[in-house]
mmCIF file of the C-alpha atoms, coordinates in Angstrom:
data_MODEL
# 
_entry.id   MODEL 
# 
loop_
_atom_site.group_PDB 
_atom_site.id 
_atom_site.type_symbol 
_atom_site.label_atom_id 
_atom_site.label_alt_id 
_atom_site.label_comp_id 
_atom_site.label_asym_id 
_atom_site.label_entity_id 
_atom_site.label_seq_id 
_atom_site.pdbx_PDB_ins_code 
_atom_site.Cartn_x 
_atom_site.Cartn_y 
_atom_site.Cartn_z 
_atom_site.occupancy 
_atom_site.B_iso_or_equiv 
_atom_site.pdbx_formal_charge 
_atom_site.auth_seq_id 
_atom_site.auth_comp_id 
_atom_site.auth_asym_id 
_atom_site.auth_atom_id 
_atom_site.pdbx_PDB_model_num 
ATOM 1  C CA . MET A 1 1  ? 1.698   6.061  -1.899  1.00 0.00 ? 1  MET A CA 1 
ATOM 2  C CA . PRO A 1 2  ? 2.476   2.420  -1.899  1.00 0.00 ? 2  PRO A CA 1 
ATOM 3  C CA . LEU A 1 3  ? 6.100   1.632  -1.190  1.00 0.00 ? 3  LEU A CA 1 
ATOM 4  C CA . ASP A 1 4  ? 6.226   -0.212 -4.596  1.00 0.00 ? 4  ASP A CA 1 
ATOM 5  C CA . PHE A 1 5  ? 5.391   3.055  -6.444  1.00 0.00 ? 5  PHE A CA 1 
ATOM 6  C CA . THR A 1 6  ? 8.096   5.127  -4.612  1.00 0.00 ? 6  THR A CA 1 
ATOM 7  C CA . LYS A 1 7  ? 10.733  2.809  -5.594  1.00 0.00 ? 7  LYS A CA 1 
ATOM 8  C CA . HIS A 1 8  ? 10.677  3.960  -9.063  1.00 0.00 ? 8  HIS A CA 1 
ATOM 9  C CA . PHE A 1 9  ? 12.215  7.389  -8.163  1.00 0.00 ? 9  PHE A CA 1 
ATOM 10 C CA . VAL A 1 10 ? 15.955  8.080  -7.268  1.00 0.00 ? 10 VAL A CA 1 
ATOM 11 C CA . ALA A 1 11 ? 14.625  10.646 -5.145  1.00 0.00 ? 11 ALA A CA 1 
ATOM 12 C CA . VAL A 1 12 ? 10.900  11.316 -4.354  1.00 0.00 ? 12 VAL A CA 1 
ATOM 13 C CA . PRO A 1 13 ? 9.766   14.616 -5.316  1.00 0.00 ? 13 PRO A CA 1 
ATOM 14 C CA . THR A 1 14 ? 8.579   17.099 -2.617  1.00 0.00 ? 14 THR A CA 1 
ATOM 15 C CA . LYS A 1 15 ? 5.732   18.456 -4.939  1.00 0.00 ? 15 LYS A CA 1 
ATOM 16 C CA . PHE A 1 16 ? 3.647   16.915 -7.497  1.00 0.00 ? 16 PHE A CA 1 
ATOM 17 C CA . LYS A 1 17 ? 1.151   18.227 -9.947  1.00 0.00 ? 17 LYS A CA 1 
ATOM 18 C CA . LEU A 1 18 ? -2.077  16.364 -9.963  1.00 0.00 ? 18 LEU A CA 1 
ATOM 19 C CA . ARG A 1 19 ? -3.603  16.232 -13.417 1.00 0.00 ? 19 ARG A CA 1 
ATOM 20 C CA . ASN A 1 20 ? -7.317  15.440 -13.925 1.00 0.00 ? 20 ASN A CA 1 
ATOM 21 C CA . ASN A 1 21 ? -9.252  13.784 -16.913 1.00 0.00 ? 21 ASN A CA 1 
ATOM 22 C CA . ILE A 1 22 ? -9.727  17.109 -18.523 1.00 0.00 ? 22 ILE A CA 1 
ATOM 23 C CA . GLY A 1 23 ? -6.339  18.559 -18.216 1.00 0.00 ? 23 GLY A CA 1 
ATOM 24 C CA . CYS A 1 24 ? -6.568  20.650 -15.035 1.00 0.00 ? 24 CYS A CA 1 
ATOM 25 C CA . SER A 1 25 ? -3.811  20.608 -12.542 1.00 0.00 ? 25 SER A CA 1 
ATOM 26 C CA . TRP A 1 26 ? -3.494  21.029 -8.875  1.00 0.00 ? 26 TRP A CA 1 
ATOM 27 C CA . LYS A 1 27 ? -0.335  21.387 -6.719  1.00 0.00 ? 27 LYS A CA 1 
ATOM 28 C CA . VAL A 1 28 ? 0.383   19.125 -3.562  1.00 0.00 ? 28 VAL A CA 1 
ATOM 29 C CA . THR A 1 29 ? 3.394   18.808 -1.519  1.00 0.00 ? 29 THR A CA 1 
ATOM 30 C CA . VAL A 1 30 ? 4.691   15.592 -0.638  1.00 0.00 ? 30 VAL A CA 1 
ATOM 31 C CA . LYS A 1 31 ? 6.255   14.462 3.003   1.00 0.00 ? 31 LYS A CA 1 
ATOM 32 C CA . LEU A 1 32 ? 7.638   11.393 4.582   1.00 0.00 ? 32 LEU A CA 1 
ATOM 33 C CA . MET A 1 33 ? 5.254   10.228 7.357   1.00 0.00 ? 33 MET A CA 1 
ATOM 34 C CA . ASN A 1 34 ? 5.797   6.864  9.176   1.00 0.00 ? 34 ASN A CA 1 
ATOM 35 C CA . GLY A 1 35 ? 8.115   5.724  6.809   1.00 0.00 ? 35 GLY A CA 1 
ATOM 36 C CA . ARG A 1 36 ? 5.555   6.193  3.982   1.00 0.00 ? 36 ARG A CA 1 
ATOM 37 C CA . VAL A 1 37 ? 5.179   9.087  1.377   1.00 0.00 ? 37 VAL A CA 1 
ATOM 38 C CA . THR A 1 38 ? 1.990   10.850 1.751   1.00 0.00 ? 38 THR A CA 1 
ATOM 39 C CA . LEU A 1 39 ? 0.313   13.881 -0.229  1.00 0.00 ? 39 LEU A CA 1 
ATOM 40 C CA . ASP A 1 40 ? 0.280   16.930 2.090   1.00 0.00 ? 40 ASP A CA 1 
ATOM 41 C CA . GLN A 1 41 ? -0.435  20.434 1.464   1.00 0.00 ? 41 GLN A CA 1 
ATOM 42 C CA . GLY A 1 42 ? -3.010  20.974 -1.143  1.00 0.00 ? 42 GLY A CA 1 
ATOM 43 C CA . TRP A 1 43 ? -4.353  17.422 -0.797  1.00 0.00 ? 43 TRP A CA 1 
ATOM 44 C CA . ALA A 1 44 ? -6.900  18.288 2.028   1.00 0.00 ? 44 ALA A CA 1 
ATOM 45 C CA . THR A 1 45 ? -9.129  20.519 -0.265  1.00 0.00 ? 45 THR A CA 1 
ATOM 46 C CA . TYR A 1 46 ? -8.684  18.550 -3.526  1.00 0.00 ? 46 TYR A CA 1 
ATOM 47 C CA . PRO A 1 47 ? -11.390 15.830 -2.487  1.00 0.00 ? 47 PRO A CA 1 
ATOM 48 C CA . ALA A 1 48 ? -13.968 18.784 -1.642  1.00 0.00 ? 48 ALA A CA 1 
ATOM 49 C CA . VAL A 1 49 ? -13.188 20.861 -4.772  1.00 0.00 ? 49 VAL A CA 1 
ATOM 50 C CA . HIS A 1 50 ? -13.396 17.780 -7.014  1.00 0.00 ? 50 HIS A CA 1 
ATOM 51 C CA . GLN A 1 51 ? -16.257 16.210 -5.052  1.00 0.00 ? 51 GLN A CA 1 
ATOM 52 C CA . ILE A 1 52 ? -14.911 13.079 -4.125  1.00 0.00 ? 52 ILE A CA 1 
ATOM 53 C CA . LYS A 1 53 ? -17.255 11.188 -1.915  1.00 0.00 ? 53 LYS A CA 1 
ATOM 54 C CA . ILE A 1 54 ? -16.967 8.128  0.406   1.00 0.00 ? 54 ILE A CA 1 
ATOM 55 C CA . ALA A 1 55 ? -16.876 4.894  -1.670  1.00 0.00 ? 55 ALA A CA 1 
ATOM 56 C CA . TYR A 1 56 ? -15.356 6.632  -4.619  1.00 0.00 ? 56 TYR A CA 1 
ATOM 57 C CA . MET A 1 57 ? -12.147 5.205  -5.757  1.00 0.00 ? 57 MET A CA 1 
ATOM 58 C CA . VAL A 1 58 ? -9.265  7.469  -6.956  1.00 0.00 ? 58 VAL A CA 1 
ATOM 59 C CA . THR A 1 59 ? -6.362  6.193  -9.073  1.00 0.00 ? 59 THR A CA 1 
ATOM 60 C CA . PHE A 1 60 ? -3.077  7.874  -9.646  1.00 0.00 ? 60 PHE A CA 1 
ATOM 61 C CA . LYS A 1 61 ? -0.795  7.272  -12.712 1.00 0.00 ? 61 LYS A CA 1 
ATOM 62 C CA . LEU A 1 62 ? 2.724   8.661  -13.143 1.00 0.00 ? 62 LEU A CA 1 
ATOM 63 C CA . LEU A 1 63 ? 2.994   10.748 -16.262 1.00 0.00 ? 63 LEU A CA 1 
ATOM 64 C CA . THR A 1 64 ? 6.212   12.577 -15.670 1.00 0.00 ? 64 THR A CA 1 
ATOM 65 C CA . PRO A 1 65 ? 8.374   12.534 -12.585 1.00 0.00 ? 65 PRO A CA 1 
ATOM 66 C CA . ASP A 1 66 ? 6.357   15.281 -10.805 1.00 0.00 ? 66 ASP A CA 1 
ATOM 67 C CA . THR A 1 67 ? 3.031   14.944 -12.566 1.00 0.00 ? 67 THR A CA 1 
ATOM 68 C CA . LEU A 1 68 ? 0.455   12.471 -11.447 1.00 0.00 ? 68 LEU A CA 1 
ATOM 69 C CA . LYS A 1 69 ? -2.818  11.691 -13.566 1.00 0.00 ? 69 LYS A CA 1 
ATOM 70 C CA . VAL A 1 70 ? -5.821  11.451 -11.108 1.00 0.00 ? 70 VAL A CA 1 
ATOM 71 C CA . ILE A 1 71 ? -8.987  9.393  -12.268 1.00 0.00 ? 71 ILE A CA 1 
ATOM 72 C CA . ILE A 1 72 ? -11.889 9.463  -9.997  1.00 0.00 ? 72 ILE A CA 1 
ATOM 73 C CA . PHE A 1 73 ? -14.540 6.769  -10.084 1.00 0.00 ? 73 PHE A CA 1 
ATOM 74 C CA . ASP A 1 74 ? -18.010 6.825  -8.545  1.00 0.00 ? 74 ASP A CA 1 
ATOM 75 C CA . ASP A 1 75 ? -19.443 4.258  -6.244  1.00 0.00 ? 75 ASP A CA 1 
ATOM 76 C CA . ASP A 1 76 ? -20.742 2.464  -9.561  1.00 0.00 ? 76 ASP A CA 1 
ATOM 77 C CA . GLY A 1 77 ? -17.335 2.255  -10.971 1.00 0.00 ? 77 GLY A CA 1 
ATOM 78 C CA . ILE A 1 78 ? -18.031 5.199  -13.571 1.00 0.00 ? 78 ILE A CA 1 
ATOM 79 C CA . GLU A 1 79 ? -15.519 7.655  -14.103 1.00 0.00 ? 79 GLU A CA 1 
ATOM 80 C CA . VAL A 1 80 ? -16.153 11.121 -12.716 1.00 0.00 ? 80 VAL A CA 1 
ATOM 81 C CA . VAL A 1 81 ? -15.579 14.200 -14.953 1.00 0.00 ? 81 VAL A CA 1 
ATOM 82 C CA . ASN A 1 82 ? -15.170 17.616 -12.986 1.00 0.00 ? 82 ASN A CA 1 
ATOM 83 C CA . LYS A 1 83 ? -15.015 21.021 -14.415 1.00 0.00 ? 83 LYS A CA 1 
ATOM 84 C CA . CYS A 1 84 ? -12.086 22.987 -12.894 1.00 0.00 ? 84 CYS A CA 1 
ATOM 85 C CA . GLU A 1 85 ? -14.137 26.200 -12.264 1.00 0.00 ? 85 GLU A CA 1 
ATOM 86 C CA . LYS A 1 86 ? -13.665 26.050 -8.493  1.00 0.00 ? 86 LYS A CA 1 
ATOM 87 C CA . HIS A 1 87 ? -10.020 25.546 -8.132  1.00 0.00 ? 87 HIS A CA 1 
ATOM 88 C CA . ASP A 1 88 ? -8.395  27.408 -5.237  1.00 0.00 ? 88 ASP A CA 1 
ATOM 89 C CA . GLU A 1 89 ? -5.819  29.737 -6.824  1.00 0.00 ? 89 GLU A CA 1 
ATOM 90 C CA . ALA A 1 90 ? -3.392  28.672 -4.204  1.00 0.00 ? 90 ALA A CA 1 
ATOM 91 C CA . PHE A 1 91 ? -2.995  25.261 -5.236  1.00 0.00 ? 91 PHE A CA 1 
ATOM 92 C CA . ALA A 1 92 ? -4.207  25.377 -9.030  1.00 0.00 ? 92 ALA A CA 1 
ATOM 93 C CA . ALA A 1 93 ? -1.080  24.578 -11.052 1.00 0.00 ? 93 ALA A CA 1 
ATOM 94 C CA . LYS A 1 94 ? -0.182  26.856 -13.907 1.00 0.00 ? 94 LYS A CA 1 
ATOM 95 C CA . ASP A 1 95 ? 0.957   24.891 -16.993 1.00 0.00 ? 95 ASP A CA 1 
# 
């Protein structure tokens, strides 16, 4: 995460929910690495499950102190809408 983003927190959460454009949520942990905050457990499988390909752009918007809205754009700049049927139960967040 950019350092400018993390300064909006008194303390950066250790977990986030990633919410997609149709409302499904995915759990990820956060860790400090080389002075930067990175998405950790749960993130490695997110791109595969949500079919994020090389050249796609992924944006994050802070919705609540522990929830990020994720919007995925394909290589033509068109928003990608994915259904949530393949979520790994280990990371699918229950709302």
